[in-house]
Every structure is written in structure tokens, then in C-alpha cells.
FIZANU-899402 format. One record per atom (N, C-alpha, C): atom name; x, z, y; residue in one letter. Coordinates in steps of 0.02 Angstrom, whole numbers, plus 50000, padded with zeros to 5 digits. Layout:
NODE,CA,X,Z,Y,A
...
END
This chain:
NODE,N,50041,50000,49940,M
NODE,CA,50000,50000,50000,M
NODE,C,50043,50000,50063,M
NODE,N,50105,50023,50059,A
NODE,CA,50149,50025,50118,A
NODE,C,50162,49954,50144,A
NODE,N,50165,49906,50099,W
NODE,CA,50178,49837,50120,W
NODE,C,50124,49812,50167,W
NODE,N,50062,49834,50156,L
NODE,CA,50006,49814,50199,L
NODE,C,50014,49842,50270,L
NODE,N,50037,49904,50274,I
NODE,CA,50050,49935,50340,I
NODE,C,50103,49896,50377,I
NODE,N,50158,49878,50342,W
NODE,CA,50211,49840,50375,W
NODE,C,50187,49771,50395,W
NODE,N,50144,49741,50355,L
NODE,CA,50116,49676,50372,L
NODE,C,50074,49680,50436,L
NODE,N,50032,49732,50440,V
NODE,CA,49991,49742,50500,V
NODE,C,50036,49753,50561,V
NODE,N,50088,49794,50554,I
NODE,CA,50134,49807,50609,I
NODE,C,50167,49741,50630,I
NODE,N,50188,49701,50582,F
NODE,CA,50219,49637,50597,F
NODE,C,50172,49592,50636,F
NODE,N,50110,49586,50613,V
NODE,CA,50061,49543,50646,V
NODE,C,50048,49567,50718,V
NODE,N,50041,49632,50727,I
NODE,CA,50030,49660,50794,I
NODE,C,50089,49644,50840,I
NODE,N,50149,49655,50815,L
NODE,CA,50209,49642,50857,L
NODE,C,50217,49569,50875,L
NODE,N,50204,49525,50827,V
NODE,CA,50207,49453,50841,V
NODE,C,50152,49433,50890,V
NODE,N,50094,49463,50883,G
NODE,CA,50039,49449,50929,G
NODE,C,50056,49470,51000,G
NODE,N,50086,49529,51007,I
NODE,CA,50107,49552,51074,I
NODE,C,50159,49505,51103,I
NODE,N,50207,49484,51062,E
NODE,CA,50259,49438,51085,E
NODE,C,50229,49372,51106,E
NODE,N,50183,49346,51067,A
NODE,CA,50151,49282,51084,A
NODE,C,50112,49287,51149,A
NODE,N,50082,49345,51161,A
NODE,CA,50042,49354,51222,A
NODE,C,50086,49363,51284,A
NODE,N,50143,49395,51276,T
NODE,CA,50185,49411,51335,T
NODE,C,50245,49364,51344,T
NODE,N,50273,49339,51290,M
NODE,CA,50333,49296,51292,M
NODE,C,50390,49328,51331,M
NODE,N,50399,49393,51323,L
NODE,CA,50451,49429,51360,L
NODE,C,50512,49447,51317,L
NODE,N,50513,49425,51255,L
NODE,CA,50567,49442,51208,L
NODE,C,50577,49517,51204,L
NODE,N,50523,49554,51194,T
NODE,CA,50528,49626,51188,T
NODE,C,50510,49651,51118,T
NODE,N,50458,49624,51089,T
NODE,CA,50435,49650,51024,T
NODE,C,50457,49608,50965,T
NODE,N,50483,49550,50977,I
NODE,CA,50502,49506,50921,I
NODE,C,50557,49537,50878,I
NODE,N,50601,49577,50909,W
NODE,CA,50655,49608,50872,W
NODE,C,50628,49660,50823,W
NODE,N,50576,49695,50844,F
NODE,CA,50545,49745,50801,F
NODE,C,50503,49711,50747,F
NODE,N,50478,49653,50760,A
NODE,CA,50443,49614,50708,A
NODE,C,50492,49596,50652,A
NODE,N,50554,49580,50671,G
NODE,CA,50605,49567,50620,G
NODE,C,50619,49627,50577,G
NODE,N,50621,49686,50608,G
NODE,CA,50629,49748,50571,G
NODE,C,50570,49761,50525,G
NODE,N,50511,49745,50548,A
NODE,CA,50451,49755,50507,A
NODE,C,50452,49710,50446,A
NODE,N,50477,49648,50453,I
NODE,CA,50482,49603,50396,I
NODE,C,50530,49631,50343,I
NODE,N,50587,49658,50365,V
NODE,CA,50634,49687,50317,V
NODE,C,50602,49747,50282,V
NODE,N,50567,49789,50320,A
NODE,CA,50534,49847,50290,A
NODE,C,50479,49824,50242,A
NODE,N,50444,49770,50259,L
NODE,CA,50393,49742,50215,L
NODE,C,50424,49720,50148,L
NODE,N,50480,49685,50152,V
NODE,CA,50514,49662,50091,V
NODE,C,50536,49722,50049,V
NODE,N,50562,49773,50081,L
NODE,CA,50583,49834,50044,L
NODE,C,50523,49868,50012,L
NODE,N,50467,49868,50046,A
NODE,CA,50406,49899,50017,A
NODE,C,50383,49861,49956,A
NODE,N,50386,49794,49959,V
NODE,CA,50366,49753,49901,V
NODE,C,50414,49765,49843,V
NODE,N,50477,49775,49859,L
NODE,CA,50527,49787,49806,L
NODE,C,50526,49859,49780,L
NODE,N,50484,49902,49810,G
NODE,CA,50476,49969,49785,G
NODE,C,50521,50022,49816,G
NODE,N,50552,50007,49871,A
NODE,CA,50595,50057,49904,A
NODE,C,50552,50113,49932,A
NODE,N,50582,50171,49940,G
NODE,CA,50546,50229,49966,G
NODE,C,50529,50223,50040,G
NODE,N,50485,50265,50062,G
NODE,CA,50462,50264,50132,G
NODE,C,50517,50276,50182,G
NODE,N,50563,50323,50167,Y
NODE,CA,50619,50336,50212,Y
NODE,C,50664,50275,50219,Y
NODE,N,50677,50242,50163,A
NODE,CA,50719,50182,50165,A
NODE,C,50687,50127,50206,A
NODE,N,50621,50120,50200,Q
NODE,CA,50585,50069,50238,Q
NODE,C,50589,50083,50313,Q
NODE,N,50577,50145,50332,V
NODE,CA,50578,50163,50403,V
NODE,C,50649,50157,50430,V
NODE,N,50698,50178,50391,A
NODE,CA,50768,50173,50413,A
NODE,C,50788,50100,50421,A
NODE,N,50768,50058,50374,A
NODE,CA,50784,49986,50379,A
NODE,C,50750,49955,50439,A
NODE,N,50687,49975,50452,F
NODE,CA,50651,49950,50511,F
NODE,C,50690,49965,50575,F
NODE,N,50711,50028,50583,F
NODE,CA,50747,50047,50644,F
NODE,C,50816,50015,50649,F
NODE,N,50852,50014,50594,V
NODE,CA,50920,49985,50595,V
NODE,C,50917,49910,50610,V
NODE,N,50875,49874,50574,V
NODE,CA,50870,49801,50585,V
NODE,C,50844,49786,50655,V
NODE,N,50795,49823,50678,S
NODE,CA,50768,49812,50746,S
NODE,C,50822,49823,50799,S
NODE,N,50860,49876,50792,C
NODE,CA,50914,49891,50840,C
NODE,C,50969,49838,50837,C
NODE,N,50987,49817,50777,L
NODE,CA,51039,49765,50771,L
NODE,C,51016,49700,50802,L
NODE,N,50955,49680,50788,L
NODE,CA,50928,49619,50818,L
NODE,C,50925,49624,50894,L
NODE,N,50903,49681,50918,L
NODE,CA,50897,49692,50990,L
NODE,C,50966,49689,51024,L
NODE,N,51015,49723,50995,C
NODE,CA,51081,49727,51026,C
NODE,C,51121,49662,51022,C
NODE,N,51116,49627,50965,F
NODE,CA,51160,49570,50955,F
NODE,C,51129,49502,50969,F
NODE,N,51064,49496,50963,T
NODE,CA,51035,49429,50975,T
NODE,C,50997,49423,51040,T
NODE,N,50974,49478,51069,R
NODE,CA,50935,49473,51131,R
NODE,C,50975,49442,51188,R
NODE,N,51037,49465,51201,P
NODE,CA,51075,49433,51256,P
NODE,C,51084,49358,51246,P
NODE,N,51097,49338,51185,L
NODE,CA,51105,49267,51170,L
NODE,C,51039,49229,51180,L
NODE,N,50985,49258,51157,A
NODE,CA,50920,49226,51165,A
NODE,C,50900,49221,51239,A
NODE,N,50912,49274,51277,L
NODE,CA,50895,49272,51348,L
NODE,C,50934,49219,51385,L
NODE,N,50997,49208,51365,R
NODE,CA,51038,49158,51398,R
NODE,C,51008,49088,51388,R
NODE,N,50983,49074,51328,Y
NODE,CA,50956,49008,51315,Y
NODE,C,50883,49001,51335,Y
NODE,N,50844,49053,51327,V
NODE,CA,50773,49049,51344,V
NODE,C,50763,49047,51419,V
NODE,N,50803,49084,51457,N
NODE,CA,50795,49089,51529,N
NODE,C,50841,49041,51567,N
NODE,N,50863,48989,51534,R
NODE,CA,50911,48943,51565,R
NODE,C,50882,48911,51628,R
NODE,N,50819,48893,51628,N
NODE,CA,50789,48859,51685,N
NODE,C,50745,48905,51727,N
NODE,N,50757,48970,51723,T
NODE,CA,50717,49017,51761,T
NODE,C,50729,49007,51836,T
NODE,N,50675,49004,51873,V
NODE,CA,50681,48996,51945,V
NODE,C,50699,49063,51976,V
NODE,N,50743,49062,52024,K
NODE,CA,50763,49123,52058,K
NODE,C,50704,49153,52094,K
NODE,N,50707,49218,52105,T
NODE,CA,50655,49251,52144,T
NODE,C,50660,49227,52216,T
NODE,N,50609,49242,52255,N
NODE,CA,50609,49222,52325,N
NODE,C,50673,49242,52361,N
NODE,N,50692,49304,52354,A
NODE,CA,50750,49329,52389,A
NODE,C,50814,49295,52365,A
NODE,N,50823,49289,52300,E
NODE,CA,50883,49257,52274,E
NODE,C,50887,49184,52295,E
NODE,N,50830,49152,52300,G
NODE,CA,50827,49082,52318,G
NODE,C,50846,49069,52391,G
NODE,N,50847,49121,52432,L
NODE,CA,50864,49113,52503,L
NODE,C,50939,49109,52516,L
NODE,N,50979,49136,52470,I
NODE,CA,51051,49137,52480,I
NODE,C,51077,49066,52484,I
NODE,N,51115,49053,52538,G
NODE,CA,51143,48987,52550,G
NODE,C,51100,48944,52597,G
NODE,N,51038,48965,52609,K
NODE,CA,50995,48927,52655,K
NODE,C,51011,48944,52727,K
NODE,N,50984,48903,52771,T
NODE,CA,50994,48915,52843,T
NODE,C,50932,48949,52872,T
NODE,N,50943,48986,52925,A
NODE,CA,50889,49021,52960,A
NODE,C,50904,49018,53035,A
NODE,N,50852,49030,53075,R
NODE,CA,50860,49032,53148,R
NODE,C,50851,49104,53170,R
NODE,N,50899,49128,53210,V
NODE,CA,50896,49196,53236,V
NODE,C,50842,49198,53290,V
NODE,N,50795,49245,53282,T
NODE,CA,50740,49250,53330,T
NODE,C,50749,49308,53379,T
NODE,N,50791,49355,53363,S
NODE,CA,50812,49406,53410,S
NODE,C,50884,49424,53395,S
NODE,N,50922,49438,53447,E
NODE,CA,50995,49447,53440,E
NODE,C,51012,49494,53382,E
NODE,N,51060,49471,53342,V
NODE,CA,51084,49511,53285,V
NODE,C,51145,49551,53309,V
NODE,N,51137,49617,53307,N
NODE,CA,51190,49662,53330,N
NODE,C,51191,49721,53281,N
NODE,N,51241,49723,53238,N
NODE,CA,51245,49775,53188,N
NODE,C,51252,49845,53219,N
NODE,N,51288,49850,53275,D
NODE,CA,51298,49915,53307,D
NODE,C,51233,49944,53333,D
NODE,N,51189,49901,53358,L
NODE,CA,51125,49924,53384,L
NODE,C,51069,49921,53331,L
NODE,N,51086,49898,53272,A
NODE,CA,51039,49889,53217,A
NODE,C,50979,49847,53238,A
NODE,N,50995,49790,53270,T
NODE,CA,50942,49744,53291,T
NODE,C,50955,49675,53262,T
NODE,N,50902,49636,53260,G
NODE,CA,50909,49567,53241,G
NODE,C,50857,49546,53189,G
NODE,N,50831,49486,53201,T
NODE,CA,50784,49456,53154,T
NODE,C,50800,49381,53148,T
NODE,N,50780,49353,53092,A
NODE,CA,50790,49281,53082,A
NODE,C,50730,49255,53042,A
NODE,N,50715,49192,53054,V
NODE,CA,50660,49160,53018,V
NODE,C,50688,49109,52970,V
NODE,N,50665,49113,52908,V
NODE,CA,50683,49066,52856,V
NODE,C,50621,49051,52816,V
NODE,N,50608,48987,52805,S
NODE,CA,50549,48964,52767,S
NODE,C,50485,48993,52795,S
NODE,N,50482,49001,52861,G
NODE,CA,50421,49025,52893,G
NODE,C,50411,49100,52891,G
NODE,N,50459,49137,52862,Q
NODE,CA,50453,49209,52858,Q
NODE,C,50508,49242,52900,Q
NODE,N,50488,49295,52935,E
NODE,CA,50536,49331,52977,E
NODE,C,50566,49389,52936,E
NODE,N,50632,49394,52939,W
NODE,CA,50669,49445,52904,W
NODE,C,50711,49485,52954,W
NODE,N,50725,49547,52937,T
NODE,CA,50776,49584,52973,T
NODE,C,50843,49553,52955,T
NODE,N,50885,49544,53005,A
NODE,CA,50949,49511,52993,A
NODE,C,51007,49553,53019,A
NODE,N,51062,49551,52984,R
NODE,CA,51124,49583,53005,R
NODE,C,51181,49534,52995,R
NODE,N,51232,49540,53037,S
NODE,CA,51289,49495,53034,S
NODE,C,51333,49514,52975,S
NODE,N,51352,49466,52934,A
NODE,CA,51394,49479,52876,A
NODE,C,51464,49501,52897,A
NODE,N,51488,49475,52955,D
NODE,CA,51555,49493,52978,D
NODE,C,51556,49542,53037,D
NODE,N,51497,49566,53056,G
NODE,CA,51493,49615,53110,G
NODE,C,51489,49586,53180,G
NODE,N,51492,49521,53186,S
NODE,CA,51490,49491,53253,S
NODE,C,51418,49490,53280,S
NODE,N,51412,49487,53346,V
NODE,CA,51347,49482,53378,V
NODE,C,51326,49408,53376,V
NODE,N,51265,49396,53356,I
NODE,CA,51240,49327,53350,I
NODE,C,51180,49320,53398,I
NODE,N,51186,49275,53447,P
NODE,CA,51133,49268,53497,P
NODE,C,51069,49236,53468,P
NODE,N,51014,49248,53503,R
NODE,CA,50949,49220,53486,R
NODE,C,50954,49144,53487,R
NODE,N,50921,49111,53440,G
NODE,CA,50920,49038,53437,G
NODE,C,50976,49008,53395,G
NODE,N,51024,49047,53374,T
NODE,CA,51080,49022,53335,T
NODE,C,51058,49008,53263,T
NODE,N,51083,48954,53235,M
NODE,CA,51071,48938,53165,M
NODE,C,51123,48976,53123,M
NODE,N,51101,49008,53071,V
NODE,CA,51145,49049,53029,V
NODE,C,51135,49029,52956,V
NODE,N,51185,49048,52917,R
NODE,CA,51183,49039,52844,R
NODE,C,51172,49107,52812,R
NODE,N,51127,49111,52764,I
NODE,CA,51114,49174,52729,I
NODE,C,51168,49182,52675,I
NODE,N,51208,49235,52683,E
NODE,CA,51263,49248,52637,E
NODE,C,51241,49291,52577,E
NODE,N,51200,49341,52591,E
NODE,CA,51175,49385,52538,E
NODE,C,51114,49422,52564,E
NODE,N,51083,49459,52519,I
NODE,CA,51025,49499,52538,I
NODE,C,51040,49570,52515,I
NODE,N,51033,49616,52562,R
NODE,CA,51042,49688,52547,R
NODE,C,50976,49722,52561,R
NODE,N,50943,49742,52510,G
NODE,CA,50877,49774,52519,G
NODE,C,50829,49723,52548,G
NODE,N,50805,49736,52610,V
NODE,CA,50760,49690,52644,V
NODE,C,50793,49656,52703,V
NODE,N,50859,49657,52704,R
NODE,CA,50897,49626,52760,R
NODE,C,50935,49565,52737,R
NODE,N,50933,49514,52779,L
NODE,CA,50975,49455,52768,L
NODE,C,51043,49470,52798,L
NODE,N,51095,49456,52761,M
NODE,CA,51163,49460,52788,M
NODE,C,51182,49388,52804,M
NODE,N,51193,49375,52869,V
NODE,CA,51201,49306,52891,V
NODE,C,51268,49295,52927,V
NODE,N,51288,49233,52929,S
NODE,CA,51347,49213,52967,S
NODE,C,51329,49150,53007,S
NODE,N,51363,49140,53062,I
NODE,CA,51349,49083,53105,I
NODE,C,51364,49020,53066,I
NODE,N,51318,48973,53069,L
NODE,CA,51325,48909,53034,L
NODE,C,51377,48867,53071,L
NODE,N,51427,48846,53036,K
NODE,CA,51479,48804,53065,K
NODE,C,51455,48732,53068,K
NODE,N,51460,48702,53126,E
NODE,CA,51439,48631,53133,E
NODE,C,51498,48587,53119,E
NODE,N,51485,48532,53083,D
NODE,CA,51538,48482,53069,D
NODE,C,51542,48434,53129,D
NODE,N,51600,48429,53158,N
NODE,CA,51609,48383,53215,N
NODE,C,51655,48327,53195,N
END
């Protein structure tokens, strides 16, 4: 009868994985399959549970990073990450000492700070170097002449 319990656990875990596609429960489904096979072969309950946890942990530790690398290959960056490298227009003077400055990028206004500490006047085009919290770290855009 233990094999039926492991089968139900396996089906539930695969169902959750199919619904979420987050690569979270599939590793435990692998552990449930091994425990199911041990139950069919007549192994004791402790051996089944131990195999479930060991196999699940091994799959999680050794295959998840590899799977995430290939599954998330074409993942689009989040809004904030996607802004790095883009240009923005300073809408109020950026002065790190006075903790002032804003810039508009893609129609949204952000708090801005100078990446190198320099004062950047209003109307200047800047490049977004990084994002720290909710602040854009910007540098003056160099024009090619």
C-alpha cells in the first residue's frame, strides 16, 4: 500500500510543477519515484523516506542550477535590470551632496544620483550605469564628435 501513497505524492508534485513551471517540486517528484520503486521492491518505510529525501536533495543541489541555466536562457530582464545601459534625461539637477536629482527614462521619473559624484545639470542626457535600490546611478553621456 505504500507504493500507492508515493504514487499520489508523485502525481501531486508533478501537477504542482506543471501548474507553476518554477522548477521547485520536480526534484521532489524524482525522489518520490525512487521511493515508489523501493516500495514496490519491498523496502521498509524508513528506507523509502530516506531515499526520498536523499534523492530529492541530490537532484535539487546538482541538477537545478544546470536546469535553470538552460530553461531561463531567454528570460527577459526585470524593468530595473533592463534600464542599465539606457539613456535618460535629467529633469532636476543631480547633486549627491544635496541628495537631489531626478531623471526620466521610458516615460518614468526616477531618483537619480551621479555615479562619479559630479553635479549634473537639468536637461543633460545621461547613461544609466546601475541601479541601487530605487535610485538610478548615472553618468553624463559622452557625445561622439
